C-alpha positions as CSV (number, residue, x, y, z in Angstrom):
1,M,98.2,29.3,-30.7
2,A,95.8,30.1,-33.5
3,Y,95.1,33.8,-34.0
4,T,92.2,35.2,-36.0
5,S,92.4,37.1,-39.2
6,I,89.2,39.0,-38.1
7,N,89.0,40.3,-34.6
8,D,85.4,41.7,-35.0
9,P,83.1,39.2,-36.7
10,E,80.1,41.6,-36.4
11,A,81.7,43.6,-39.1
12,Y,80.9,40.8,-41.7
13,F,78.2,38.6,-40.2
14,Q,75.3,39.2,-37.9
15,V,72.1,37.3,-36.8
16,K,69.0,39.4,-36.2
17,L,65.8,38.5,-34.5
18,Y,62.6,40.6,-35.0
19,S,58.8,40.7,-35.0
20,G,56.7,41.6,-38.0
21,T,54.5,44.6,-38.1
22,G,52.7,44.5,-41.4
23,S,54.1,47.9,-42.3
24,S,57.5,49.2,-43.3
25,N,59.8,47.8,-40.7
26,A,63.4,48.9,-40.4
27,Q,65.7,46.5,-38.4
28,T,69.0,47.7,-36.7
29,F,71.6,45.1,-35.9
30,D,72.2,44.3,-32.2
31,G,76.0,44.3,-32.4
32,D,78.3,47.1,-31.4
33,T,79.5,47.3,-34.9
34,D,77.6,48.8,-37.8
35,M,77.3,46.6,-40.9
36,Q,75.5,47.2,-44.1
37,P,74.7,43.7,-45.4
38,D,75.0,42.4,-48.9
39,L,73.1,39.2,-48.4
40,V,70.1,38.8,-46.2
41,V,68.3,35.4,-45.7
42,I,65.1,35.7,-43.7
43,K,62.9,32.9,-42.3
44,S,59.7,33.1,-40.2
45,R,60.1,31.1,-37.1
46,N,56.4,30.6,-36.2
47,H,54.8,30.3,-39.7
48,A,55.5,28.0,-42.6
49,Y,56.9,30.7,-45.0
50,G,60.0,30.0,-47.0
51,H,63.7,31.1,-46.7
52,H,63.8,34.4,-48.4
53,W,67.1,35.3,-50.1
54,T,67.9,38.9,-51.2
55,D,71.3,40.4,-52.1
56,A,72.6,43.8,-53.0
57,V,74.0,42.5,-56.4
58,R,70.6,41.5,-57.6
59,G,69.0,44.4,-55.7
60,A,66.3,44.8,-53.2
61,G,62.8,43.5,-54.0
62,K,64.0,40.5,-56.0
63,D,63.0,37.3,-54.4
64,L,64.5,33.8,-54.4
65,Y,63.5,30.9,-51.9
66,S,66.0,28.2,-51.1
67,E,63.3,25.5,-50.7
68,L,62.0,26.1,-54.2
69,T,63.4,25.8,-57.7
70,D,61.4,28.8,-58.8
71,D,63.1,31.5,-60.7
72,E,63.4,35.0,-59.4
73,Y,60.5,37.3,-59.2
74,P,60.0,41.0,-58.2
75,N,58.2,41.7,-55.0
76,A,57.9,45.3,-54.0
77,N,56.7,44.4,-50.5
78,S,59.7,42.1,-49.6
79,L,63.1,43.5,-48.5
80,A,63.1,47.1,-49.3
81,S,66.6,48.2,-48.6
82,F,70.0,47.4,-47.3
83,D,70.8,49.9,-44.6
84,S,73.9,51.3,-43.0
85,D,73.4,49.0,-39.9
86,G,70.7,46.7,-40.9
87,F,67.8,46.4,-43.4
88,T,64.2,47.4,-44.0
89,V,61.4,45.0,-44.9
90,G,58.4,46.1,-46.8
91,S,54.8,46.4,-45.8
92,D,52.4,43.5,-45.2
93,N,54.4,40.6,-46.4
94,G,54.0,37.4,-44.4
95,V,57.2,36.0,-45.8
96,N,59.4,38.5,-43.8
97,N,57.1,41.1,-42.1
98,G,53.7,39.7,-41.2
99,S,52.0,41.1,-38.2
100,S,52.3,38.8,-35.1
101,K,55.0,36.7,-36.8
102,T,58.6,36.2,-35.6
103,Y,61.6,36.1,-37.8
104,V,65.3,35.4,-37.9
105,A,67.7,37.0,-40.5
106,W,71.2,35.8,-41.2
107,C,73.2,38.6,-42.8
108,W,76.5,38.8,-44.6
109,K,78.8,41.6,-45.7
110,E,80.5,40.9,-49.1
111,S,84.3,41.2,-48.6
112,A,87.4,39.3,-49.7
113,T,88.6,40.0,-46.2
114,A,85.8,37.9,-44.8
115,G,86.0,35.3,-47.6
116,F,82.5,36.1,-49.2
117,D,81.8,37.0,-52.8
118,I,78.7,37.4,-54.8
119,V,78.9,36.9,-58.5
120,S,76.2,37.5,-61.1
121,Y,76.7,36.3,-64.7
122,T,74.7,35.3,-67.8
123,G,74.9,31.7,-68.9
124,N,76.1,30.7,-72.3
125,A,75.8,26.9,-72.2
126,V,79.5,26.4,-72.9
127,D,80.9,23.4,-71.3
128,G,84.0,24.0,-69.2
129,R,83.4,27.8,-69.0
130,T,85.2,29.6,-66.2
131,I,83.7,32.4,-64.2
132,S,85.9,35.0,-62.4
133,H,85.4,35.8,-58.7
134,S,87.0,38.2,-56.3
135,L,87.9,36.1,-53.3
136,S,91.7,36.0,-54.1
137,A,91.6,32.7,-52.5
138,V,90.3,29.2,-53.5
139,P,86.5,28.9,-52.6
140,D,85.7,26.2,-50.0
141,M,82.0,26.3,-50.9
142,Y,79.7,28.0,-53.3
143,I,76.0,28.1,-54.0
144,I,74.6,28.7,-57.5
145,K,71.0,29.5,-58.5
146,N,69.6,30.1,-62.0
147,R,67.5,33.2,-61.6
148,S,65.7,32.8,-64.9
149,A,64.7,29.0,-64.8
150,A,63.2,26.5,-62.5
151,E,66.4,24.8,-61.5
152,P,68.0,23.6,-58.2
153,W,70.2,25.4,-55.9
154,M,73.6,23.7,-56.6
155,V,76.0,23.5,-53.6
156,Y,79.7,22.8,-54.3
157,H,81.7,21.9,-51.1
158,G,85.4,21.3,-51.2
159,S,85.1,18.3,-48.9
160,L,83.1,16.5,-51.7
161,G,85.7,17.1,-54.4
162,N,84.9,18.4,-57.9
163,T,82.7,15.6,-59.1
164,K,79.9,15.9,-56.5
165,A,77.3,18.4,-55.3
166,L,74.4,18.8,-53.0
167,Y,71.1,20.7,-53.7
168,L,70.1,23.3,-51.0
169,N,66.4,22.9,-52.0
170,T,66.3,19.1,-51.3
171,T,67.3,16.4,-48.9
172,M,69.2,14.4,-51.4
173,A,72.6,12.9,-50.7
174,A,75.7,14.1,-52.5
175,A,75.3,13.2,-56.2
176,T,78.0,12.7,-58.8
177,S,77.9,14.5,-62.2
178,N,80.3,16.4,-64.4
179,S,77.4,18.8,-65.0
180,Y,78.2,20.6,-61.6
181,T,81.7,21.9,-62.1
182,N,82.9,20.1,-65.3
183,D,84.9,18.0,-62.9
184,T,87.2,21.0,-62.3
185,S,88.2,22.4,-58.9
186,P,87.9,26.2,-58.3
187,T,91.0,28.4,-58.2
188,S,91.9,31.6,-56.5
189,S,90.4,33.5,-59.5
190,V,87.8,31.4,-61.2
191,F,85.3,28.5,-60.8
192,S,84.1,26.2,-63.5
193,V,80.6,25.4,-64.8
194,S,79.3,22.9,-67.5
195,D,76.6,23.3,-70.2
196,W,74.0,22.4,-67.6
197,E,71.1,24.9,-67.4
198,G,71.2,24.8,-63.6
199,N,74.6,26.8,-63.6
200,N,75.1,28.0,-67.2
201,G,71.7,28.0,-69.1
202,D,72.0,29.9,-72.3
203,G,71.0,33.6,-71.9
204,N,69.9,32.9,-68.2
205,S,70.7,35.2,-65.4
206,I,72.6,33.4,-62.6
207,I,73.8,34.2,-59.1
208,A,76.6,32.6,-57.2
209,Y,77.6,33.0,-53.5
210,L,81.2,31.9,-52.8
211,F,82.9,31.4,-49.5
212,T,86.4,30.6,-48.3
213,S,87.5,29.8,-44.7
214,K,89.0,32.6,-42.8
215,Q,90.9,31.8,-39.6
216,G,88.9,32.6,-36.5
217,F,85.8,33.8,-38.5
218,S,84.5,31.1,-40.9
219,K,85.1,27.4,-41.6
220,F,83.8,25.1,-44.3
221,S,84.7,21.4,-43.7
222,S,83.4,18.0,-42.8
223,Y,83.2,15.5,-40.0
224,T,82.3,11.9,-39.5
225,G,79.4,10.9,-37.2
226,N,79.9,8.4,-34.3
227,G,76.3,7.5,-33.5
228,S,76.6,8.5,-29.9
229,T,75.0,11.1,-27.6
230,N,78.6,11.9,-26.8
231,G,79.1,13.0,-30.4
232,P,82.2,14.4,-32.2
233,F,83.7,17.8,-31.1
234,I,84.2,19.9,-34.3
235,Y,87.1,22.4,-34.0
236,T,86.4,25.7,-35.8
237,G,88.8,28.1,-34.2
238,F,85.9,30.4,-33.0
239,R,82.7,30.4,-30.9
240,P,80.0,29.9,-33.6
241,A,77.2,32.4,-34.3
242,M,75.7,30.1,-36.9
243,I,76.2,26.7,-38.5
244,I,74.6,24.8,-41.3
245,I,75.0,21.0,-41.5
246,K,74.1,18.4,-44.1
247,T,74.7,14.8,-44.4
248,T,76.3,13.7,-47.6
249,S,75.7,10.0,-47.1
250,G,71.9,9.9,-47.1
251,A,68.8,11.8,-47.8
252,D,68.1,14.1,-44.9
253,R,67.4,17.7,-44.3
254,W,69.8,20.7,-44.1
255,V,70.1,22.1,-40.5
256,I,70.6,25.8,-39.4
257,S,71.3,26.9,-35.8
258,D,72.5,30.2,-34.4
259,N,73.4,32.0,-31.3
260,K,70.4,34.3,-31.2
261,R,67.6,31.8,-31.3
262,D,69.6,29.8,-28.7
263,V,71.5,32.0,-26.3
264,D,72.6,29.1,-24.0
265,N,73.7,25.5,-24.5
266,V,72.2,23.0,-25.3
267,V,71.4,24.5,-28.8
268,V,68.0,23.0,-29.9
269,G,66.5,25.5,-32.4
270,E,66.5,24.1,-35.9
271,L,65.4,25.6,-39.3
272,N,65.9,23.9,-42.6
273,P,66.7,25.8,-45.8
274,N,65.2,23.0,-47.9
275,D,61.8,23.4,-46.1
276,S,59.4,26.1,-45.1
277,A,58.5,24.4,-41.9
278,V,58.3,26.4,-38.6
279,E,61.2,26.3,-36.2
280,N,61.8,23.0,-34.4
281,T,62.7,23.8,-30.9
282,S,63.3,20.2,-29.7
283,G,65.9,19.0,-32.3
284,T,69.6,19.2,-33.1
285,P,71.1,19.3,-29.6
286,F,74.6,20.4,-29.5
287,D,76.8,22.9,-27.7
288,F,78.4,26.1,-29.1
289,L,81.9,26.2,-27.5
290,S,84.6,28.8,-27.4
291,N,86.5,27.0,-30.2
292,G,83.9,24.9,-32.1
293,F,80.8,22.9,-31.5
294,K,80.0,19.6,-29.8
295,L,77.3,17.1,-31.0
296,R,75.0,15.9,-28.2
297,R,72.6,13.5,-30.0
298,T,72.7,10.5,-32.3
299,G,70.7,10.5,-35.5
300,D,70.9,10.7,-39.3
301,V,70.4,14.4,-39.4
302,F,74.0,15.1,-38.1
303,N,75.5,12.2,-36.2
304,T,74.9,8.7,-37.8
305,D,77.8,6.4,-37.1
306,G,80.2,6.5,-40.2
307,D,78.2,9.0,-42.2
308,V,80.1,12.1,-43.5
309,Y,78.6,15.6,-42.9
310,V,79.6,18.9,-44.5
311,Y,79.1,22.2,-42.6
312,M,79.6,25.9,-42.9
313,A,80.2,28.0,-39.8
314,F,80.5,31.6,-38.9
315,A,81.9,33.2,-35.8
316,E,80.4,35.2,-32.9
317,A,84.0,35.5,-31.5
318,P,87.4,34.2,-32.4
319,F,89.0,31.6,-30.1
320,V,92.0,33.9,-29.8
321,N,92.1,37.5,-31.1
322,S,95.1,39.1,-32.8
323,K,96.5,40.2,-29.5
324,G,96.4,36.6,-28.1
325,V,93.4,37.1,-25.9
326,P,91.0,34.1,-25.8
327,C,87.3,34.3,-25.9
328,N,85.0,32.8,-23.2
329,A,82.8,29.8,-23.6
330,R,79.0,30.4,-23.4
């Protein structure tokens, strides 16, 4: 039986729902375990504001938006601090704290134990350059954004190999180019970049978010759609707290679903990191199960017959903890 490497997922990932106030607004996580986040991604559910990314490496008050290619810019009224068990958003900012607006925040703790590393570096335009990371494992997925220039959010996913990439800010299908990784797979200590401005622009400040699968806590893999309302079951080894899915075969949106916006099956709440649109509450029906997720609708978004989809998933609870105790289904 598959045991987890992490008994308490809340120590490394939590989802938080909250309402904006228009004034300084401290948010405490709902879980039993305190977690000081290092990456917080916030999206308004009922207003068309962008997906706001802030991390502790760049520092509070420095904004990036995943649906835009814009470079980073300072914003004193955005996320103000990373707290011992949550975060504080600044005053009167519609992006993450507007009065009468509702929000979701997806929050990660940087840790090799949990398979998550944040790397900041300065580009030098050297083709084939290697960048060190601290995962002590081969990354299964990473996201790179040039902070100094209007460049796309490059997404490497191990299921695509080292010649292809996706863009988090667009709907494009997986594209082939040696500009992404210099056709070189990452190792347990480094990842490779080219002379492309998007991931190695000379003198540019660049941020990378790297992930590797951890049994019972996270998984980065792929599946093939079957075009049926009785869609594929995807085994993860845990009950999901959040999943992100993208077709690699065609041009369609990224999809984010989580366990706080949908507390029961069928899961229908959808947000799209490539778009600022409000939450769609009638899409993406699937079930979160004790050991994975089950697709319940056909369609190009995540279940066209024969199309390949990549995903990233994080746990609410491991399927089996380190003492051999299984979790329950929803």
